[in-house]
N, C-alpha and C positions, 0 to 999 in steps of 0.2 A: 218067338216072343218068350223071353226068359223072365219069369216072375221074380226069381231071386235077385237078379240084377236090378230090377225095378224097386224091390224092397230095400236094397242097400242105398239107393239114391233118394229115398223118401226124406231123410233129414235135410239134405241140400235143397230139395224142392220145397219143403215146408218153409225154410228160411227165405227162399226166393219168392214164395207165395206171399208171405207176410210183408216183405219189402215192396212187392208190386202193389199190394193193397194200400200200403202206407203212402207210396208215391202217388198213386191214383187219387186217394182221398185228398191229400194236400193240394195236388195239381188241379183237381176239379173244383175244390173250394175256391182256390185262387181264380180259376177261370170264371166262376159264377160272379165273384166280386168285380173282376175286371169287366166282364160282360155287361152287368147291370149298370155300372158307372158309365161306360161308353154309350150304352143305349139311351140312358137318360140325357146325357149330354147332346146326343144327336136328336132325340125326340123333341127336346125343348130348344133346340138350335142355339145353344149357348155360344156366344161370340168367341171365336178363335178355338176354344176347347172342343166345340162340336166338330170343327173341321179337322182338328188333330185326331179326334176319335175316329172319324171317317177314314182318314189316311191309314191309321193303325189297322183298322178292320180289314181294309182292302189289301194292305201289305202282308199281314200275317195269314189271312185266308188263302192267299195265293203263293205262299212260300212253304215248301215241305218242312216238316218237323226235323228231318235229318239235317237239312241245311242250317236251320236255326241252332240245333245242338252243336254242330261243327263250329258255328260262329261263336257261341258262348264258351265252348270248351277249349277251342284252339286259337281263336282270334283275340279274345279278350286278354289272355296272358301277354300278348305282344304289346299291349298298351298298359301293362302293369296290373291288370285285374285278373286274379286267378281264383276261380270258384271251384269248390268240390264238385265231383261228377253228379252227385245226387241233387245238389242245389241247381246245377245247370238243367237237369232233367225236369225238376219241378217248375223252374222258371219257363222253360220251353213249353211244357204242357199247359201251364197257366195262361201264357200269352197266346199260344195257338188256340187253346180252348176258348179263351176270352173273346177272340174274334168271331168264333162260331156262336158262342152264347149271346154275344151282342146282337147278332142277326136274329136269333131266336126271340130274345126279349123285345127287339124292335117290332117284330111281327105281332107279338102279343100286345104291346103298347099301342100300336096303330089300330088294333081291333077295339080299343076303348072308344065308345061312341062320343061324338062331339057334344051331345046333349049332357053327358056326364061332366065333361070339362066345363061347359057353360054354366051348369048348376053350381059347380065348385067355385067358379069365378064370381058368380052372383052372390054367394054367401061370404065373399071376401077372402078366399084362400089364395095365398101367394104360390109361386111356382114350386117351392119346396113342399108346401102342404098339399098341393095338387098331386105331386109325385108320390108322397107318402100315403095319402088317404084315398086317392082316386085312381091314379094311373097304375101304380105298382101292384096293389092287390088284385085288380081286375086283369091287368096285363100279364101278371105272373101266371094266373090261372090259364089264360089262353096260350101261354108260352110252354106249358108243361110238355106237350108232345115233342116239340123241337128240342127242348132241354134234355129230355130223356134219351133221345137219339144221340145227342152230343155226348152224354155221359158214357154210353156204350162205346162210341167212337173213340173217346179219349182213353178209356181203359185199354182198348186194343192198341192204341198208339204207343203205350208203354213198351211194347216189344222193340221199338226203335232205340230205346235206351241202351241196348246191347252195344251200339257203335261207340259209346264212350265208356264202356267197361263197367256199367252198373250191374251188379249181380242179381238182376231180376230174373223172371222165369225163362225168357228166351236166351239170355246170356248163359244162364246155368245149364240149360239143355244143350246148347251148342258147345260149351266147354266140356261137358261129359261125353258128347259124341266125339269130339276131337281127341279126348284122352283114351276112350275105350272102344271106339268104333262100333257102338251099338245104337245105330240110328233108330231102328224100329221102337225099341223100348223107351228111349229118352224122348223122342218126338211124340210118342203116344202119351207119355206123362205130361208133356207140355200142353198138348191139346186138351187132355183131361183137366189140367189145372185151370186153363182159361174157361173151360166149360163150367167148372164148379163156381167160378166167379160170375160169369156172364149170364148163364141160363136162369139161375134164381133171381138175379138182379133184373133181368129183362122181364120176368114174370111180375115182380114187384112193381116195376115202373109201368107196366101195362095196366095193372090193377089201379095204380094211382091215377093214370090218365083217365080211366073210366070213371073213377070217383069224382075227379075234378070236372069232367065233362058233364056228368049228371048233376053235380052240385051247381054248375053254372045255370042250369035250367030250374033250379029251386027244388031238386029232389034230394 
C-alpha cells in the first residue's frame, strides 16, 4: 500500500466524491417526489392513474438499474432523444428509487387508522385535504424506516453509473486502476469514500428513525 500514490489521487477522488453526492441528492429527491405521488394515487385508488402508478412500480422495481441506464443512454438516441450521461443517471436513479419509495410510503399510509380518515371525512375534508392533513403527515412518520433504507440503497446504486462513463467514485477508481495498475490503493480509496458518505448518513438516519418512533407515541 503506497500512501504517496493515494495522495496523488486525492484531487480526482474529491471531484468524484462531490459528483456522487450531487447525483445522489438530486436522484433521491426525485425518487421521493415520484414515490409519494405514485403512493397517493394508489392509496386513493384514483381512476386510471392509480393503475398506471401500480404498473410503473412493478416494472421499475423488477428491472435492474443497469438495464434502465442502457435503455436511456443507448436506446433513446435511436428515436432522436439524446440525453447527457448525468441526466440519464439522475432519471434512472429517480425512477428506480421512486418505485421503492412508493412502496415505503404505501406501507406508511396504510398504517393510518381508519378512524382518522373517518374523522377527516366527518368534518368535510375532500381527498386532497385528507392527503395533506391526515394521511401524509402520519403516513410519512410511519414510512421513515423504509425510506431511510432506500436512501442508503440508492446511494450505493450510483456505482452503476460507471457503465455510462459518469466520472463518479467507482468510475474514477476503475480508470485509475486501468492506468496505473495499483488496485489495492485505488480500491481502498473507493471503499473509504463510500464509508465516509454512508456511515455518518446511516447513523443520522438511525437517530431520525428513533426520534420519529418515539414522537409517534407522544414522547
